[in-house]
C-alpha positions as CSV (number, residue, x, y, z in Angstrom):
1,M,43.4,5.0,-9.8
2,K,42.6,5.9,-13.4
3,F,38.8,6.2,-14.2
4,S,39.0,3.6,-17.0
5,R,40.5,1.1,-14.6
6,W,37.9,1.8,-12.0
7,I,35.1,1.2,-14.6
8,G,36.8,-2.0,-15.7
9,I,37.0,-3.4,-12.2
10,L,33.3,-2.5,-11.6
11,T,32.2,-4.1,-14.8
12,I,34.1,-7.3,-14.0
13,A,32.8,-7.4,-10.4
14,L,29.2,-6.9,-11.3
15,G,29.5,-9.4,-14.1
16,A,30.4,-12.0,-11.4
17,V,26.9,-11.6,-9.9
18,G,25.4,-13.8,-12.6
19,V,22.4,-11.8,-13.6
20,R,20.0,-13.3,-16.1
21,A,18.8,-10.7,-18.5
22,D,15.3,-12.2,-18.7
23,D,14.7,-12.1,-14.9
24,P,12.8,-9.2,-13.4
25,L,15.0,-7.1,-11.3
26,Y,13.3,-8.2,-8.1
27,E,14.3,-11.8,-8.9
28,Q,17.9,-10.8,-9.2
29,A,20.5,-10.3,-6.4
30,P,20.4,-8.8,-3.8
31,I,16.5,-9.1,-3.7
32,N,16.0,-12.7,-5.0
33,Y,12.2,-12.2,-4.3
34,S,10.8,-15.7,-5.0
35,N,13.7,-17.6,-3.4
36,A,14.1,-15.4,-0.3
37,T,12.6,-16.3,3.1
38,P,10.0,-13.6,3.9
39,H,9.6,-11.9,7.2
40,D,6.0,-10.5,7.2
41,P,3.1,-10.8,9.6
42,V,1.8,-14.0,7.9
43,V,4.9,-15.9,8.7
44,P,4.5,-16.2,12.5
45,L,0.8,-17.1,12.0
46,Q,1.8,-19.9,9.6
47,H,4.4,-21.1,12.2
48,A,1.9,-21.0,15.0
49,I,-0.6,-23.1,12.9
50,D,2.1,-25.6,11.9
51,Q,3.1,-26.0,15.5
52,S,-0.5,-26.4,16.6
53,K,-0.1,-23.3,18.8
54,T,-3.1,-21.7,17.1
55,K,-6.0,-23.0,15.0
56,L,-8.2,-21.0,12.6
57,T,-11.9,-21.6,13.0
58,S,-14.5,-21.7,10.3
59,S,-18.0,-20.3,10.0
60,D,-20.8,-21.3,7.7
61,R,-21.0,-18.1,5.7
62,Q,-17.4,-16.7,5.6
63,G,-15.3,-19.7,6.3
64,Y,-12.0,-18.9,8.0
65,L,-12.3,-15.1,7.2
66,E,-13.3,-13.8,10.7
67,S,-10.8,-16.0,12.5
68,L,-8.0,-15.0,10.1
69,L,-8.7,-11.3,10.6
70,K,-8.6,-11.7,14.3
71,D,-5.3,-13.5,14.3
72,L,-3.8,-10.9,12.0
73,K,-5.3,-8.0,14.0
74,I,-7.2,-6.6,11.0
75,P,-10.4,-4.7,11.9
76,V,-13.7,-5.8,10.4
77,S,-14.6,-2.1,10.1
78,S,-11.9,-1.7,7.3
79,Q,-14.2,-3.6,4.9
80,T,-14.5,-2.2,1.4
81,L,-16.4,-3.9,-1.4
82,V,-15.3,-4.0,-5.1
83,F,-17.5,-5.6,-7.7
84,S,-15.3,-5.1,-10.8
85,K,-13.7,-8.3,-12.2
86,T,-10.1,-7.2,-11.3
87,S,-9.0,-10.1,-9.2
88,F,-7.8,-13.7,-10.0
89,Q,-11.2,-14.8,-8.6
90,R,-12.9,-12.7,-11.2
91,T,-15.3,-15.4,-12.3
92,R,-17.0,-15.3,-8.9
93,I,-17.1,-11.5,-8.7
94,S,-20.0,-9.4,-9.9
95,P,-22.2,-6.4,-8.7
96,K,-24.3,-9.0,-6.9
97,N,-21.3,-10.8,-5.3
98,P,-18.5,-8.2,-4.7
99,R,-15.1,-9.0,-3.3
100,A,-14.4,-7.7,0.3
101,L,-11.1,-6.2,1.2
102,Y,-9.8,-5.7,4.8
103,F,-6.5,-4.3,6.0
104,N,-4.4,-3.0,8.8
105,D,-1.0,-1.2,8.6
106,D,0.9,-4.0,6.9
107,T,-1.5,-6.8,5.7
108,Y,-4.5,-7.0,3.3
109,V,-7.1,-9.7,3.0
110,G,-9.5,-10.4,0.1
111,F,-12.6,-12.5,0.4
112,V,-15.2,-13.5,-2.2
113,P,-18.4,-15.3,-1.0
114,G,-18.3,-18.8,-2.4
115,G,-14.6,-18.6,-3.2
116,D,-12.2,-21.5,-2.7
117,V,-9.5,-19.3,-1.2
118,I,-9.0,-16.2,0.9
119,E,-6.3,-13.9,-0.6
120,I,-3.6,-12.3,1.6
121,A,-1.1,-9.7,0.7
122,S,1.4,-8.9,3.5
123,T,4.4,-6.5,3.5
124,D,8.0,-7.6,4.0
125,P,10.2,-4.5,4.6
126,T,12.9,-5.5,2.2
127,L,11.2,-8.0,-0.2
128,G,8.0,-6.0,-0.8
129,T,4.5,-7.4,-0.9
130,I,4.3,-11.2,-0.2
131,F,1.2,-12.9,-1.6
132,Y,-0.6,-15.9,-0.1
133,T,-3.8,-17.9,-0.4
134,L,-5.7,-19.6,2.4
135,D,-7.6,-22.7,1.4
136,Q,-11.2,-22.4,2.6
137,R,-11.4,-26.2,2.9
138,T,-8.1,-27.0,4.8
139,S,-7.0,-23.6,6.3
140,K,-3.6,-24.2,4.6
141,I,-1.7,-21.0,3.8
142,T,0.4,-21.1,0.6
143,R,2.7,-18.5,-0.7
144,Q,2.0,-17.4,-4.3
145,T,4.4,-15.9,-6.7
146,E,3.9,-16.2,-10.5
147,S,0.1,-16.1,-10.5
148,C,0.0,-12.9,-8.4
149,L,3.0,-11.2,-10.0
150,Q,1.3,-11.2,-13.4
151,C,-0.6,-8.1,-12.2
152,H,1.3,-7.2,-9.0
153,G,4.8,-7.2,-10.4
154,E,4.4,-5.2,-13.6
155,S,4.3,-1.6,-14.7
156,M,1.2,-0.7,-12.7
157,T,3.1,-1.5,-9.5
158,H,6.4,0.2,-10.6
159,D,7.8,-3.2,-11.7
160,I,8.1,-4.4,-8.1
161,P,6.0,-7.0,-6.2
162,G,3.5,-4.4,-5.1
163,L,-0.1,-3.4,-4.3
164,L,-2.7,-2.1,-6.7
165,V,-6.0,-0.3,-6.3
166,R,-7.8,0.2,-9.6
167,S,-10.7,2.3,-10.7
168,V,-12.5,1.1,-13.9
169,Y,-15.6,1.6,-15.9
170,P,-17.6,-1.6,-15.0
171,D,-20.4,-2.9,-17.2
172,S,-23.5,-4.6,-15.8
173,D,-21.6,-7.8,-15.0
174,G,-18.6,-6.0,-13.4
175,E,-16.4,-6.5,-16.5
176,P,-14.1,-3.5,-17.0
177,I,-14.7,-1.6,-20.2
178,L,-11.0,-1.4,-20.9
179,P,-11.1,0.8,-24.1
180,A,-12.5,3.5,-21.8
181,G,-9.4,3.5,-19.7
182,T,-8.6,2.6,-16.1
183,F,-7.0,4.5,-13.2
184,V,-4.5,3.4,-10.6
185,T,-5.7,5.0,-7.4
186,T,-3.3,6.7,-4.9
187,Q,-3.6,9.7,-2.6
188,E,-2.7,11.8,-5.7
189,S,-5.8,10.7,-7.7
190,P,-8.6,13.2,-8.0
191,L,-11.8,12.0,-6.4
192,K,-13.6,12.1,-9.8
193,E,-11.4,9.2,-11.0
194,R,-11.8,7.0,-7.9
195,W,-13.9,4.1,-7.0
196,G,-15.1,2.9,-10.4
197,G,-16.2,-0.7,-9.7
198,W,-16.5,-0.1,-6.0
199,Y,-19.4,0.2,-3.6
200,V,-19.3,3.2,-1.3
201,S,-21.8,3.4,1.6
202,G,-22.5,6.6,3.5
203,A,-22.3,10.2,2.5
204,V,-19.4,11.6,0.5
205,G,-20.7,15.2,0.6
206,G,-22.0,15.2,-3.0
207,A,-18.4,14.8,-4.3
208,L,-18.1,13.6,-7.8
209,N,-16.7,10.1,-8.1
210,M,-17.2,6.8,-10.0
211,A,-18.6,4.7,-7.1
212,N,-21.9,2.8,-7.2
213,K,-22.3,3.0,-11.0
214,L,-22.5,0.7,-13.9
215,F,-21.5,1.8,-17.4
216,Q,-22.5,1.0,-20.9
217,A,-20.0,1.5,-23.8
218,H,-20.9,3.3,-26.9
219,D,-19.4,5.1,-29.9
220,G,-15.8,3.8,-29.7
221,Q,-16.2,3.2,-26.0
222,Q,-14.2,6.2,-24.9
223,D,-17.0,7.9,-22.9
224,P,-19.3,5.2,-21.4
225,D,-22.8,6.1,-20.2
226,A,-23.2,5.9,-16.4
227,A,-26.2,4.4,-14.6
228,P,-26.4,4.7,-10.8
229,I,-26.9,1.5,-9.0
230,F,-28.9,2.9,-6.1
231,K,-31.9,5.1,-5.9
232,E,-31.0,8.8,-5.5
233,G,-29.9,9.6,-2.0
234,S,-29.5,5.9,-1.0
235,T,-26.4,3.8,-0.5
236,D,-28.0,0.9,1.3
237,L,-26.0,-2.1,0.1
238,G,-28.8,-4.4,1.2
239,E,-30.8,-3.2,-1.8
240,K,-28.4,-4.9,-4.2
241,I,-26.4,-7.6,-2.4
242,D,-26.8,-10.1,0.3
243,T,-25.0,-8.3,3.1
244,S,-25.2,-11.3,5.4
245,A,-22.5,-12.9,3.3
246,Y,-20.1,-10.3,4.7
247,L,-18.9,-9.3,8.1
248,T,-20.5,-5.8,8.0
249,P,-23.1,-4.2,5.6
250,R,-20.8,-1.3,4.7
251,S,-18.1,-0.3,2.2
252,D,-16.5,2.6,4.1
253,P,-15.4,5.7,2.1
254,V,-12.8,6.7,4.7
255,A,-11.4,3.1,4.6
256,L,-11.1,3.5,0.8
257,L,-9.2,6.8,1.2
258,V,-6.8,5.2,3.7
259,L,-6.4,2.1,1.5
260,A,-5.4,4.3,-1.5
261,H,-2.8,6.2,0.6
262,Q,-1.4,3.1,2.2
263,T,-1.0,0.8,-0.8
264,E,1.1,3.3,-2.8
265,A,3.1,4.2,0.4
266,H,4.0,0.5,0.8
267,N,5.0,0.4,-2.9
268,R,7.4,3.3,-2.5
269,M,8.9,1.8,0.7
270,T,9.7,-1.3,-1.5
271,Q,11.2,0.9,-4.2
272,A,13.3,2.7,-1.6
273,A,14.5,-0.5,0.0
274,Y,15.3,-2.1,-3.4
275,G,17.3,0.9,-4.6
276,T,19.2,1.2,-1.3
277,L,20.1,-2.5,-1.2
278,R,21.3,-2.5,-4.8
279,A,23.4,0.5,-4.2
280,L,25.0,-1.0,-1.1
281,R,25.5,-4.3,-2.9
282,D,27.4,-2.6,-5.8
283,E,29.4,-0.5,-3.3
284,K,30.6,-3.7,-1.5
285,I,31.4,-5.4,-4.8
286,L,33.5,-2.5,-5.9
287,N,35.3,-2.1,-2.5
288,D,36.0,-5.8,-2.4
289,A,37.5,-5.6,-5.9
290,L,39.6,-2.7,-5.0
291,G,40.7,-4.2,-1.7
292,E,39.2,-1.4,0.3
293,P,37.0,-1.7,3.5
294,T,33.3,-0.9,3.4
295,K,32.7,1.5,6.3
296,P,29.2,1.6,7.8
297,G,27.5,5.0,7.2
298,E,30.2,6.2,4.8
299,H,29.4,6.2,1.1
300,S,30.8,7.7,-2.0
301,D,28.9,10.5,-3.7
302,S,27.6,8.2,-6.4
303,I,26.2,5.7,-3.9
304,S,24.7,8.5,-1.8
305,S,23.1,9.9,-4.9
306,R,21.5,6.5,-5.7
307,I,20.1,6.2,-2.2
308,K,18.7,9.7,-2.5
309,S,17.0,9.0,-5.9
310,S,15.5,5.8,-4.5
311,C,14.2,7.3,-1.2
312,E,13.1,10.9,-2.2
313,P,9.8,9.7,-3.8
314,L,9.0,8.0,-0.5
315,V,9.7,11.2,1.4
316,E,7.4,13.2,-0.8
317,Y,4.6,10.7,-0.5
318,L,4.9,10.3,3.3
319,L,4.6,14.1,3.5
320,F,1.5,14.1,1.2
321,S,3.2,16.1,-1.6
322,N,0.8,16.3,-4.5
323,E,-2.1,15.0,-2.5
324,A,-5.4,15.5,-4.3
325,P,-7.7,17.8,-2.2
326,L,-11.1,16.5,-1.2
327,P,-13.7,18.6,-3.1
328,A,-16.2,18.0,-0.4
329,P,-16.3,16.7,3.2
330,I,-16.4,12.9,3.7
331,A,-18.7,11.6,6.4
332,D,-16.9,9.1,8.5
333,D,-18.1,5.8,10.0
334,P,-17.1,5.9,13.7
335,A,-16.5,2.2,13.6
336,F,-13.5,2.5,11.3
337,T,-12.2,6.0,12.2
338,T,-12.3,5.3,15.9
339,E,-10.5,1.9,15.6
340,F,-8.0,3.4,13.2
341,A,-7.1,6.4,15.3
342,A,-6.9,4.4,18.5
343,K,-3.9,2.4,17.2
344,G,-1.4,5.2,17.1
345,P,0.7,6.8,19.8
346,R,-0.4,10.3,21.0
347,D,1.6,13.3,22.2
348,A,1.0,15.2,25.4
349,K,-1.7,17.2,23.7
350,G,-3.5,14.1,22.5
351,R,-2.5,14.5,18.9
352,S,-1.6,11.7,16.5
353,L,-0.6,11.2,12.9
354,R,-3.7,9.0,12.7
355,D,-6.1,11.9,13.3
356,F,-8.4,12.6,10.4
357,D,-9.4,15.8,8.7
358,L,-11.8,14.6,6.0
359,K,-12.8,18.2,5.0
360,T,-10.1,19.2,2.5
361,R,-7.6,16.3,3.0
362,I,-7.5,12.9,4.5
363,F,-5.4,13.5,7.6
364,R,-5.1,16.4,10.0
365,Y,-1.3,16.3,10.2
366,P,0.6,15.9,6.9
367,C,3.0,13.1,7.7
368,S,2.0,9.5,7.2
369,Y,1.4,7.3,10.3
370,L,3.3,4.6,8.4
371,I,6.6,6.3,9.3
372,E,5.9,4.8,12.8
373,S,4.9,1.4,11.5
374,Q,6.7,-2.0,11.6
375,S,7.0,-1.9,7.9
376,F,9.0,1.3,8.0
377,E,11.1,0.1,10.9
378,G,12.2,-3.0,9.0
379,L,13.6,-1.0,6.1
380,P,17.4,-0.9,5.6
381,D,19.1,1.4,8.0
382,E,20.4,3.7,5.2
383,T,16.8,4.1,3.9
384,K,15.4,5.0,7.3
385,T,18.2,7.4,8.1
386,Y,17.7,9.2,4.8
387,V,13.9,9.4,5.0
388,R,13.9,10.6,8.6
389,R,16.5,13.2,8.0
390,R,14.6,14.6,5.0
391,V,11.3,14.6,6.8
392,F,13.0,16.5,9.6
393,E,14.5,19.0,7.2
394,V,11.1,19.6,5.6
395,L,9.1,19.9,8.8
396,S,11.7,22.2,10.5
397,D,11.5,24.6,7.5
398,K,15.0,23.8,6.3
399,D,13.5,22.7,3.0
400,T,10.6,24.8,1.7
401,S,11.0,23.8,-2.0
402,K,8.1,23.3,-4.4
403,P,7.3,19.6,-3.6
404,F,6.4,20.6,-0.1
405,A,4.7,24.0,-0.8
406,N,1.4,22.5,0.4
407,L,2.7,22.4,4.0
408,S,1.9,25.5,6.1
409,A,4.3,26.6,8.8
410,Q,1.8,25.6,11.4
411,D,1.3,22.2,9.9
412,R,5.1,21.6,9.8
413,A,5.5,22.7,13.4
414,D,2.6,20.7,14.7
415,T,3.6,17.5,12.8
416,L,7.3,17.7,13.9
417,D,6.2,18.3,17.5
418,I,4.1,15.1,17.3
419,L,7.0,13.1,15.8
420,R,9.4,14.3,18.5
421,Q,7.1,13.1,21.2
422,T,5.9,9.8,19.7
423,D,8.9,8.6,17.6
424,P,12.2,8.2,19.5
425,A,14.1,8.4,16.2
426,F,13.2,12.1,15.8
427,R,14.1,13.3,19.3
428,D,17.8,13.7,18.6
429,L,17.5,15.2,15.1
430,H,18.7,18.8,14.8
């Protein structure tokens, strides 16, 4: 078939999809974000509540928070506290009344003392992040779209419904000094740019960061003056806030490191899923127009290239390419690190992808534990196949290119050995 005719058929076929130019890509086929039925961890909880198979219980101080965390299997030890006004409950947030965040491998919960709702963000493997609110008066869970997507569906989340950890220069009321700039925090962020507007309890080895500080703008507001919140050497949150309003008196630095890693990993999973699904959709439309069958696992060079471009950023992130080194050791809180590490499978030597390093990097073994998560398992088959194959190629020394130059031969061998023993999908890769 002549190339011009091929292009003509593709253009006509894609035109039949009925795309509205003013819709975000995630609202268009094949994603249809707002109109699609989600399959995330909140859905079975909602069904159980609706069918009276479970009931959330309320306490005087935190409302339904503790009961919700228990049902979603989110550890209290994951608590981190953010006092900058960077949430839709911003009017209630201040240095004296910070917002608490809790999370596990696929779900995030936000709580503000005195707030009318509890915020929930849960990950659907193909739709991306699904947002909910839980009414503190009725325990009703409601899916949210437009209100949350104003911040969580724009450029700072790669134009997908995604997650966002921000570091800002907060003034005495927690208001970000926006002319001074803000930072989106991922595992690639240097520590000196992290945690602005956040409380951090415990020792961080003297490492320079923006936590536990208020700022005052001056002279064009490009370089605000910093004022520490606590007395030198102290991070006792009880000095500044009513810790009884929360489930624990800590804002854990290791939990913050994991949070930054995990939120961007989930965003890249969504990007990979979206790119793969769009490529497969276009392939089927073209094949149908040409009267040719679509064969599972067989793709043209152009479709394979599109899947690669969508998935390769996820591969690099899962293998901690460009991870910012820790400039000083981070002291862990056993409550969080013990619970976190206990969740993962271990090999015959007792090793796990959830083991921490906390001296020069976050984790001991440079492959994300999320590759063994339900969020990853729910990705399109073509996405999982590509990512696993590429992870195997890197860890088996078949790819030693620049993005993976940070991985030593021993790190590669140890990590691949763990994966072969703990993840059945890696056992037959050669």
